[in-house]
N, C-alpha and C positions, 0 to 999 in steps of 0.2 A: 503495500500500499504507500503510497505516495506520502511525504513527509506531513503536508499540511493536511491532509485525510486523518491520520494518526493522531493529531493535535486537536483537530476541529471534532471533538465525542463530545463537548459539553450542550450545545444546541444549535441548531441550525436553523438560519431564518428561513423566514416563506420562501417556498420556490428552490431552495440550496439542494442541490445533487447531481449526481453523474446523470442524465436524463433520465431520471426517474420522475415520473409525476406525484406530486404530494399534494395534499390539500392545505391551502393556504389558509384556510381559516382556523382548522384544528392548531398549525401551527402559529398562529398567532393567538390563538386562546392559550395554548400554553406559554407561552410568551409571556403573555402579560400576566398569568397567573404566578409566575417565578420572579417577576420584574416590579410591576407597579399594580397596585391595588385599583383595577379600573372595571372590575367584575368581569364574568364569565364571557360576557359579548363582545370585549373590547377585541376593535378590529384596528391593524395600523391604519395609519392617515396615509404615511406613505410607505412604497415598499420599492427596492430594486431588486429585479429577479434576473440573476445569470448573466451580466452586464460585462461584456467585453471591451477593450477599446485597445488598437495598436497606433502607434507613430513609428511609422517604417519598421524597423527591426525590433524595437523596444515594445514589449506588451505590458503597457501601463495597467489594464486591467484585465484580470482573467477570471471569468465566470463567478463575478461577484455577487452576493446576494446580502441584503441589509433591510432592515424595517425599522421603522418608528412607531410607537405609540403614542396614545393620546397624553399629552402631559407627563413626559417622560424625559430624562435625561440620560441620553443614549451617548456614551464616549468612542472615540473613532482613534484607534492609537496605531503606531507603526512609525519605522524609522521615514528618514527624509527616502524619497523613491519608492516608498512602499505602494503607493496608488492613492491616497488620501485626496488630494488637489483634484486629480483627475475625476475620482468619484463625484466631488463637489460639483465640479465644472460640468458633469452630466447631470446632476439635479438642478442646477441652475439655467441650464439650457447654453451653458457658454460654448461646451462641444455637444456632438451626438456620438452615441456608442455604435460600435459596430454591429454588435447583437444584445439582446437582452429587452427586458420591457421596465416600465416605469408604470407605478400605480398608486391613483389616489384613491383612498376609501374604496379600494376592490376593483376600481376599475382602469383598465390601461388608459393610458394617456401619452400624449407627443410634447414633450417639452423642447421645442426647438429655439427658444430665445428666452432672454431675460423678461422681457413680458410675457410669455407664457408662465415662465415661474411665478412670476408677480399675479396672474390670472389664477394659478393653482395655490396661492398663498404661501409658496415657496419662497423664503429670503435668506441670505448670508451677509453676515459681519464678519471683516478681517481685521488682522493684527494692526493693521492701518485703515483708522477709519476714512472712508469714503467722503468726506466733508466737503463743501463749499466755504472755504474761510471767509468771502466776502458775501454771504448772506447770513440771515439773522438764523436764532435758532430753528424760529417757527418756521420759516421758508426750507430750512433743510429737510425739517419733519415731514413735509409736503409736497418736495419738490418732484417725488415720482407719482404723483397724483393725476390721472387724466381726466378726470370726472371735474375739473374745479373751473372749467371753460376758458375763454379769453380774459373776463375781468375778473381779477381776485379780490374776494372780500376779506382784507387785511385784517380787519377788527375779529371777522367769525375766523379766520386762522389763528390767531393769536389764543382766542379762546378755546379752540380746539387743541393748539398744543398745549395749551396749560392742562387740560382735562386729559391727556396722553400722558403726560409726565406725571400727572396726579395719580394716575392707576400704577406708576411705579414707585409711586411714594419718593418721588424728585422732584426739587425745586431748583430750576432755573430762571433767568430772565429771558424770556422766550423772545424778546426784540435785542438782543444781546448779539455781536457779530460773533459765528462759530470761530473767528481767529483768536477769539478772548478766552477760549474753554480750553482746560486741561485736556489731556489726553484721554482719560477716564470719563471725563463729561461729552467729549465728542463721540465716545463708544454709547453713551446711553441715548445721545440723540440718533445713534443709528439705530438703537434697538427701538426708541422711539418712533422712528421712522417705519421700521416693521411692523409694530404695533399698529397706527395707524391704519396700514393696509389690510389689517387684520389678518395677519400672518399666523398659519398654521403650523409650520415647520421652519425653524429658525437654526439656521448652522451658523456656529461659532466657530470661525478658525484660528487657534490660539488668539483668544481675546484678551488673556492676561498675562501675555509675554512682555508688553512694556507697562504695565502696571506696578505700583507697591503691592506690598502687602495690604495695609489699610484700604486702598482703590478695590483690591482684589474681593475681599468681603464685602464692601458695598456692590460690587458687581453680582456677587454670588446672591444678596439680599433678593435682587433685582431680579435673578434667574429663578430664584424660589416663587416669587410672584408669578412668573409668566410660566412657571410647572402649575401653579395652584389654577391659575385660568386655561389650562388645560392644552399650551403651547407644548410642541415637540421640540425638545432641543437636541441637536446632534453636535456635540462637544467636542473638538480638537484642541489638544493639548500635549507637550511634551513635558508638563509638571506633572508628575504622576502622582504625587501625596492631593494635589484638588482632584484629579481624575477618583480617587477613591473617597475622597471626601464628598463628590457631589451625585457620581454616578447611580441611575437604578441600573443598566446593563452596560458591558463593555465591549466593543467589537476590536478584534485584532486584525490588522492587514500586513502581510509580506511580500515583498517583490512581485505587488499587483493582485495578489492572492488573498482568499478571505481563510483566515486562519481558526477562527473561532468568535462565537457570541456567547457572553456569560453573565448572568446575573453577579453584579459587583459582589454580593456575599459569599460567592462562590470563588472568587478570584482572588491571587495575592500579588501585590507589586511583582515579587519575583520572579512568579508564575508568570504575568504578563509581559516582563522583560525576555524572559527566555523562548515566548512566543513571537515576540517583535524581532529579536535578533538573532533566532534558530538556535541558540547557544545561552550557556551559562554567562551571565557577565556577574564577575566579582569584585569587590572593593568599590564599590559604588558610593560616591563622595568621603572616600578616606585619603588620608597620605600617610606616610612613612614618619617615623618620629624625625622631627626638624633638628637642627644645631645650627643655628644662625651664627654668624660670624662679627665680624666689625660692624661699626658703623660706618655707613658711605656716604649717607644723606640725611641732612637736617634741614628740614624745614620751621621758620620761625614766622610767627605772625603774617604769613602769606595772605593777602587778599586782591582781589579786583574789585574795582566800584560796580554795585548794582548787582554783582554775582555772589561773592564771598569774601569773607574775611577773618582774622586771626586764626587761620590754621596751622597748627604746630605739631611736628612730629619728628621722630626719626625711623630709619628704614637702613636694616643691617643686611649683610650678605647672605643669600640663603634664607630668607624670611619672606614669607606672605604676609602683606599687611593690608587685610580688606578694608574697603569702605562701605559701608551702610547708611540707609536713608530711603524714605519716602521720594516718592516723583518731586521734583522744586529743592531738593535739597542742595543741590549744585556740585555732587561730586564730582561729574565729570568736568564743568569746570576747573576744579582742581587739577585733573588730568590734563587738560588742555594748557594749562597754565606752565605746569612743568615740562610740557613738551613745546612750548614756545607758540603753539598756536593764538592762542589771547594769552599776551606775557603777563606775571603779576605786576601790579603797581605799588604795592606793597610788602613789608616784611622781608626776609634773608631766604637764600636757597646756597646751603654749604657742601659743597662736594668734596669728599677727601679733604675735609680741614680746612679748604679754602671758600671763600665767597666767589660765586658766581651768578652771573646774568645770561638768564635764558629769553634772547629777543625773538627766536624765530627757530623752527623746526632742526633746521641746519645747526644751530647752535647745540640744541639738544643730542641730535645725533652725534656731534664731535664729542660730546660730553658722557655717550655710552646709554641714552635713555633711549627709548622706542615707546611707541604708543599704540596699541591696536583700539579702531575705533569701534563704537556698538552699533555703527551702520555699515556693513560690509558693504550691502548695495548702492550708496550713494556716495562713502569717501573711502570704503576699503578697497575696493578692485577695480579696475578698468576690465568691464565683463566681454568685450569682444578683443580682447586680448589673451594670447596664450598663459597656461600656467606658470611655464617658464618666464613668459615677459615679467608677468606680475610679481615674481618673487624677486627677481633682479632689480627690480625699478629704483626702489630707495639707495642702491647700491651701484647704482650703473657705473658710474665711473670707475670702478674695478674691471668692467668687464668690455671696456673699451680698449682698442688697439692706438697706434700712434696717429693713425688717421682718422681717430675718432668712430670708429666703426664696431660695432659688438662683435665680441669674438663668440659666435654659437657654438662651439663645443663647449667653450669654458661656462657659458650661461646653461646649456643642456647639461652638463656635469651635475652642477649645482642643484638644478632643479630634480634629477633624479636622486640625488643624494636626500632631499627633501621629501621626495616623494615615499622613498623608501622609510625615512627616520620618521615622519608623522604618518604614515599610512595614507598618503591621499590616494584614494581611489578612482583613477582616470586611465582610459586607455594608452594615452600618450601625455608628455609635458607640453606636447604642441594642442593640447585640447583646450579650447576656449573655457574661460572660467565662467561663463553663462551657462554652460552645458552641464556645471558640475551640482551634487545636491548642495545643501547650505549648510551641513556639516563638514563635506570637502571644501567648500569654499571658504569656512573658517581655518580649517587648516592651511589653506594657501597664504590667508591673510596672516596666521601666525609666522608661516617660514620666512614671509618677504619682511618681517621685521627680527625675526631672528638671523636672518642673514644680514643684517647690519652689526651682529654679535653686539648685543647692548649687555652692559651691567646692570641695568633698571629697566623694566619691562612693565609697562601699565596697560593693562588688561581690563579694557571696558566691557563690560556685560559679554565676557568672549562664548557663553554657553545659550546665549538667545536664539531662540528659532530652530536650534539643530535637537537631531533626535538622541535617545538616551544611548544609546551606542556610542554616538560622536563625543557625547559629554564626558562619557568615561575615558575616553582616550584623551579628551583636552587635559582632563584632572590628572592621569597619569603624565603626561607630558609636562605639565606644572611641578608633579612630583621631583621629574625627574630633572627639571632647570632648577631648581632650588639646591637640590643636591650638586650642581655644578657651579653653585655658588651665585647665580642670577637673584637679585633682589625683585620681587613681584608687589606692585601694588593691585590688588584685584577689587575692581568695582562692580558689585553684583546686587542686582534687586533679589535674588534667588536666595533667601537665607538658610534654607537645609543644604544651599552648596554653600555658600559662606563660610558658616561657622567652621566646619570639618577640614575645610581647605584654608584658612587662615591661623597664623601665630596672633597675633593681634587685631582689633577690630575696631576703627576710629568710625564715630557715630554722627552723622551731620544731619543738621535739620534747618532749612529755609537759609542755607548758606552759613551757618555758623557750627561751629565744633562743637557737640555735647559732652563725647567723651570719649578716650582711648582706654580700651579694655582687653585684658587677656582673652583669648577665645576659648581658652579651657574652663574660665571663670564664668562664663555668661550664657545665659539662655535668649531663644528667640524673642520669650515675651518682653526680657529685659531689653534686649536693643529696638524693637517695636515701641517700647516705652518713651527711650530716649528720644527715638524718632519723631515722635507726636509730642513731645514736650511735656508726659504726663511724669517723667522718673526725673529724680535728682541725679547730678554726678556722683561720682564714687565718694565715699567719705574722705575727707582730708584733701581733697583737690579741691584748689578755687575754682569754680565756676566761671563763665565769660568767654566770650570770641576767642581772646587770647592763649587758651589751653591747648 
């Protein structure tokens, strides 16, 4: 029996099978009984039956079936490249399957466009909200409506926007431009937009990836309200702790194929990971014992007007210093100052006992400081360039001959070395970065800055948007780098990741340093309390931004 059939023994969605006709109503009833208490007559709102999709030689979806019950949170798990995105595109009419059926309330339908999806009450929100920044909150909520006519009654629109937000127990100024909203608020507007269209199936693709822990909690409160109203939610996330806290059922995909659909109570995180990667993944979020060396960097009272002030810390060789805080804490701004993108205006930077000024990234690189951005798509990679070209770009002078031409053999040798060292999965180092999965793109970004041979490496959200297997590989790489003596500043919104990976943690709130804590002596609750301004600094430590 093929591997995926051996593993997929818990529950098969309606229509799943090797050409064997099944009774979908029976499957739906069984699923409902094991997952969400909707009664014996519960029928899936949406079903995907035996869906396949091929792009050239790539089998993106291979005979995939999935169903969504009324008022259930159904988690969809899988590594990057597992087929989740393609499945979403089929559900929302962006692409058409080669074979297979889509059913709404038991009836076959054709979803050939986004408008068709809207007609059938299917909507999707993504990690980056699709918001028009110059339009108001109310205008964004109702922009997808086709029944408003040519003349818009703005007063009525504002009133109805308030009503939709009230259903979510959210209070926003409906006349405010969307550009003034936080990322979490923009996502709320996206949800309100879907609710205004009487959406019955809401697909949420990595909705928490860019949110703080506090904002995640607020989002899940909203999700619970949607669930209570009977909205079916397909929830895609790489944050497994969130999945296991919220989901009613969990579907796992791998290599474009369905692996299993299981009630959450019958699934463990370890089992989910095993099914996702097809192997045991050990040492998740762990580090070997660290032994930091001498202090190489001292930061005293660092500040940039309007961003942050009074940031002070020491960084040692072979140490991971974590930066924690909610969205708006300005952690990234500190990293950008140390890398010279937005140079510090006040305070001191002392490297190896000598005062230094970092006016730009060239200064930083000369001093042995490298920075990996959280935005690998916007600033981390040149997507139409090869893996090799991306890796060598910051150190290009090393690869030029006397005629200022790139020594291709040397460039390829370096790229091949990093492909082997970081396990970059690509057929060739000539492969464009655009064709790689998120995890492999992140490895290219890391390779690019490691090639500068840094002494200090600033990692800004290094595992955001990558799958669990790639996360483990990044963690192991960090562990290896600190063994080599590289000092790391780790900026992460993922506290279950930050705590075990760090030696010490600096907590920020609204541009101010709240505390600097030994990671072995602190809990997630303590960090959150500091980040929210609900806890005092450690005893004996003077408060204030200059700490």
